[in-house]
N, C-alpha and C positions, 0 to 999 in steps of 0.2 A: 546877479549876473557875473559880479566880482568874484565871487566865491567858485563859480564854474570854471572861469578863466583861470584863476589860481590853480585850481586842481587839475586843468588840462596843462598849464605849463610845468607844474610838478610833475606830471607823470612823463612829459616830454623830456624834462631835465634828468630825471632819474634813470629812464631806459637809456638815454645817451651815456650817462656814467656806467650803469651796468653793462652796457654792451661793449665796453672797451673802447669808445670812440671819442670824440673830442670833449674836452672840459666845456662846463657850461661857459665859462669865460671867451673860450674861442669862437663859439657860437655867436656872442654879441660882437667879437672883433670882426667877424666874416659877413654876417648877413644884416644884421642891424646897424651896423656901423656904417655901411655903403647907404643904407636907407637915411640916416641920420645926415649925412653930408648934402643929401638932395633937399632935406626941409629948410625952412627958415628958423630963426633963432627961437621964437616963441613956440614953435611946434617941437623944436629940438628940446627945449627945457621940460615940456609937457611930457614928451616921450622918455626923457630920462627917469622923470619921477615915476611914471608908469613901469619903467624897468626896475627900478629899485625896489618898487612894490612887489612886483614879481619875484625878483630874487630873495626878498624876505619872506614871502610865501614858500618858495622851494626850499629854503633852509628850515623853516618851520614844518614844512611837510616831512623833510627828511629825518627831523628830530623826532617827530611824533609817529612816524611810519613804522608799523610793527609786523613782521611776518607772522600771518595766522596759520597757514597751512603750505605744503609742498606739493606740486603737480608735476609729474615728468611726462616729458613727450618723447616717445621712442625707446630705446633700449638702454638700460643702465645697470651698473653692478652695485653689489652689497656696499662696497667700500663708499662710493660717493653718496650712496642713499643715506648711510649712517651719518657722515658729516654733515649734509644738508637737513635731515630731520632735526639734527641739534640746533638748528636756527629758529625753530618753531619758538614764537614768542620772544624772539631777541628783535633789536633794531634792524632795519633794512640797512643800515650802514655796514653791518655783519657780513652781508652776503658776498660783496667783492673780496673780502679776505679769505673766506672759506672757498671761494671760487679759485683764487690763485693758489691756495694751498693743494686743492686737489689737482690743478692742472701741474703743478710742481711734482707731485707723487707720481703721477703718469709719465710726465717728460723724463724722470729718473728710472723708468722702468721701459724704456723703450718706445714710447708712443710721443714721438717729437712733435707731430702734428694735431695733438689732442685739442680741442675746442669745447667750450662749455659757455652757452647762452642762456640768460635767465632774465626775467622782468618780474616787477612786482605791481599787480594792478590795484585800482583804488580799494578792493575789500581786503588786501593783505594777502593774496594769494600768490605764492612764487612759482612761475612756470620756468621749469628748465628742460633743455635738450642738450645731451651730451653726445659727442662724437669723439672717440679714440683715435680712429684712423689705424692705419697700419703700423705694425711694431717694426722696429729698427734694430740691427745688431752690429757689433763692432766688427770691422775688417782688421787685418794685421796693422799694427803701429807702424808708422813710419818717422823718419827723421831727416829734416831737409839739410842740416849742415853736417860736417865731419865729427862724431861723437867719439871716434877712437876706440870704439867698441865693436864687435862682431854683430851684425844685424838680428841674429837670434838672441844674443846677450842682451842688446838694448831692448828689444821686444819684452824680454822675461822681466826687465826691470821695471818698465813701464806699469806692470800689475794689470794692464788691460789685455783681456782675453777674446781672441776672435771667435766669433759666435755667440759670445754674451749679450744681453740687451744693453743697448745704449744708455749711458747715464751721464749728463754733462757734469753732474756733482763730482762723480768718479773720476772723470777726465782732470778736472781741476786739481783735485787731491793727488792724481797722478803725477801731473807737472809740478806740484809742490815736492813731491817725495823725490823726484829727480834731482831738483834745486838743491835740496839739502843732502843728498847723497855723497856731494863731494866729487863725483867724476866727471860732472858736466858744468859747464856755465850757460845759463838760459840766456838766449839772444832775443827771444820773442815769446809771447804767450803761444800755449798749443792751440791749435785750429781744428776744425771739424770740416770734412769735406763729404760729399754725397757720392756714392759709387753711381755713375749714370745707368747701369744696366739692372742693379739689384738694390734691395732695400738694406744697404748697409753703409755705414759711416766709417770713413778713414781717419783716424787720429793722427794729426801731422803736428809733430814736435820741432822744436828749434833749438836744439842741444848741441852746443860745441865741447869738445874734448877740453878739459881742465889739466892742467899741471898739478897734480894732487898728490904724488908720492912724496914723502919728505924726510929730511935728517934733521933731528932737533937735539940742541945740547944745552943743559942749563946747569948752571953753577951757582951755589948759593952758600951764604957765609953767615954764621951767627956769632955777633959780637959777645952776647950773653954766655955762650958756651965754648967759644972759641973753635968752633968747628967748621970745616969745609966739606961740602958734598957734591958730588956730580952725578948728572944723569945724561945718558946718551939714548935716544930712540932713533929707530930707522923703520919707517913704514912705507911698504910697497902696495898701493893701491890698484886694483884693476888692471893686474899683470898681463901685459900683452892682449888687453881688451877683452878678457875672458872673465873678468868680475873676479879673480881670484886676489885674495889680500894675503901679506905677511907682514906681521909686526914682531919687532925686536926691541928690547929694552933693557939697558943695563944701569944699575945704580951702585956706586961705591962711597964711602966714607971711612973714617979712621979705623972702627971696629967693626964694619959690616959691608957685605955685598951681596947683590941681588942680581939674577939675570932671568928674565922672563920671555916668552914669545907666544905667539899664536898664528895658526894658518887655517884659511878658510877654503874650502873646495865647494863651488855652488852647483845646486841642482843636480845633486848624485842620482845616477841611473834615471836621468829625465825627470825625477820627480821635483816638487816644490821645496824639497828639504836641502838644506846645507850641511856639509860635514865640516865640524870644527875640532881642531887639536891645538891643544895649548897647555902649558906648564910653566913651572919655575925652579930656579935653584936659589936657596937662601942661606946665608951664612952671616953669624956674629960672632962675638968674642968666646961664645960658650956652645954654641950648637950650630948643627946643619940640618937643613931640612930639602927635600926634593919631592916634586909632587907633578902628576900630569893628568890630564882630562882629555876624554874624547866623547864629542856629543852631536847633536843635531839641532839645527834651527829652521826656522822657516817663518815668513812674514804671514800675517793675518792682516787682511786688508791692505792699507796704504799706511798704517801709522803704527801697528803693534808688530812684537815679533817675540816668539815664543821659543824656549830651548830646553833640551833635556840632556844631561850629562852625567857620566860615570867616571870617576878618578880614584887613583890609587897614590898613595904618599909613602913616606918613611915608616909611618905608624898608623896608618888608616887607610879604609877605602870609603868612599862617597858616594852618593848620587844626589843630584841637585835638579832644581826647576828654577828657569830664570824666565823673566817677562820684562819686556822693554817697550816704551812708548815714546815716539819722537813726533813731533808736529812744529819743529822749527821752521822759519821761513827760508834759512839758507844756512850753509855748512860753515862759512866763514864770518865772523863777527855776528851772529844772529842778532835780530831786534825784536823779534816775537815769536811767541810758541812755547811749548812745553817740553821737557825731556824727564822721563821717568825710568829708572832701572830697580829692579828687586829681585832677590835671590832667597831661595831657601835650601840649604844643604843639610843633609843626613849624613852624619859621619858614623860609620859601623866598623865592625870587625876590629876593634881595639884591642892592645894589649892588655893583659891581665890587670896591670896597674892603672890603667886609663878607662874612663867611661865613654859610653856613646853619648852624643849630644846632637842637637838641631841648633844650627847656626841660620839667623835670618837677618836680611840687611835690605835697605831701600834707600835710594838717593832722588831728589825731586828738584827741578828747576824751572822757574816759570820767568819769561822775559815779557816786558810790557812798555811800548813806547809812551813816553809822556809827551813832549813837546818838541818838535824840531829834532834835532840829534841827541835828545835826552833820553835815558832808558834805565828801566830799573830791572833789577833780577832779584827774585826771590827765591832762595834756596833752602833744603832742609836735608837732612840724613838722619839715620837711624839703625842701629843694630843691637843684636842681642843673642846671648848663647843660652840654651835652655837643656836640661833644668841647671838653674842658677847655682846650684851646689855640686855640678859635675867636676870631677878630678882630670884636669886637662894638662896638656904638655904646653909648653911656652909658646910654641908656633901656631897652637890652635886658637889663640886670642886675636883679636882685631890688632893690626897695627896702624896707629894714628899718628898724624903730623904730615905736614908737606901741602902742596897745592890741592890734591884730592880730598882733604879732610880739614884739619884744625892748622889752617894757613899760617899762624903765629909760632907754630912748633917747627922743630927740624924735622926732615923727612924720616918717618917711621920712628919718631922720637919715643914712643912709649905703646904699650900693649894693654888692652882692657878687655873686659868680659861684655860690657855694655857700654853705649854711648849715644848721644844725639846731640844734634846743633840745628841752628837756624842761620841763615845769612841774609842781609840786605845789603845790595850793592847799587850805587848810583853811577851810571856810566854817561859819558859823552862820546859819540861815535861820529866819524866822518867817512861815511861810506864804507869801502872794504878797506880802507888805508890806515885808520887810526883809531885807536880805543883808548880811553882814560877812564879809570874807575877808583872809587872809595868804597871799602867794604867794612862791614861789621858783623862779627860772626860770635854770638853766644851760645854756649852749649855745657854738657854734662858729659862725665865718663865716671865708670865704676873704677876705683882705684886699687891697685895691688897692694898685698901686705907688705910692710906693717900698717899701712894706711887702710881705712876701712870708708864703706859707704860712698857716697857720690861726692864728686870735686867738680866745683864749678870752672869754667873757662870762658874767657871771652878775648877773642883776637880782632883785630882791626888794622888796616893799611891802605896803601893806595898801589895801583898797578897801572903800566903803560905798555901799549903795544902799538908797533908802527910796521906797517908793510910798505915795501919799495920793490915792485915787481915780484920776483920769486924769492925775495929776502925779507925776512922778518926780524925785529928786536923787540924784546920782552924784558922789562924791568919791574920788580915790585919790592916793596918794603914793607914787613909785616910785624906786629908788635902783639905782646900777649898780656894779659891780666895786669894792667898799670905799670909795666916796667918802664924803666928810664927810656927815653924816645931814641938814646944812642945803643940801646941794648937789643935791638930788633934784627931780623933775618933780612938781608938783601940778596935778592937773586937777579942774575943775568942771563937770559935765553936768547940763543940765535938759530933761526931756523931756514932752511933751504928748501925750496919745491923742484922736483924734477921729473 
């Protein structure tokens, strides 16, 4: 008789769990607990012992229970059938996990009200009933705050297309994309509202316009080479709320100058493609170089961007393919996420004295929160020119040195045919206001003649960034290759937002 009772309790408890109802503990807390209150002390002790035995039986049943076969009630699709057939021979505890996976699959394909019920009987037969319900589609996205962008521009930037099947996962990724775009400050998480008249879901954002255009000046001094260098950058983002961007950057040193810029025209001819025009003028003590590019880019999903460019310079014509991936959590002082940029450039139509070549480069950064305000950043970059014995002009080589490559070198300190480095940084951040970091950066580069082969490089230092309203101050000190601690590079940067 005790075995029969144990099996009955097992079946009851397992069915409650599988149906998504109360946990077994909550059953005791509601029904049996009230009964215990009304009993005497001896009866309570006896009943508690019985309950303990039943719980033990329930856990033993769940551990030994195996799904022998699957039986469907009603209509079902091949996807869920393939998922549940894989449960045959497995523990009964694997069924709720599979059920949740199937429901998530349909929820992110428009079936927000999908339900799946199932129970395992004493012979191990899993009986399942699936109800997908009606499919839901997106309505036009709306923003409850002042975004500073035109409504049609904001809707384009969300990546949510009216008429497509609803996906809560896509909505979450869209919200993160807008947060790291820099145009907006998120006030609250995105919400979903039902259209009362149709099977449509209205995505409702809470994004305020951010002061994102900037002017930035950086002054550096190397006590080892006794060289002063200056950078001035002006970046205009989301011009007049149209998602147009204009970036200008100037660099000057004792024997070199560089001016570069880029402009983005979004969604040309009503398509998803952006038109990009960019170029630079570069001059040092011996040569001059001018180069311009025209290309198109577009977003793929919420994290990827692909671009194709055609360019022409003083002694070359080029075609290139670029790929970018960004999943950072925010635009300013990110705490988590990944950034990747890669490019392949084919240089063609060269003068007789120079060879055609392929130039490939990639850069990667990964932010990982550690504890509290502590964060780590793992970075790496590599580049190469192929074939390795190609006859090249000086400006064809990679320019190395500065905050974007080897941080212990002067800006554009040297040129190389190939390079690679990794970087580890330990950072302490206080919200959006303060960042302090220490970094170490080992690497390699291919030396110019008369040197040959690979040269080792390791740079290290500290950096400090402080934000106050629309102003920020940046300081850093970097050393290389074990040089005297007084012979490093010190940089001072000042930025204002407008």
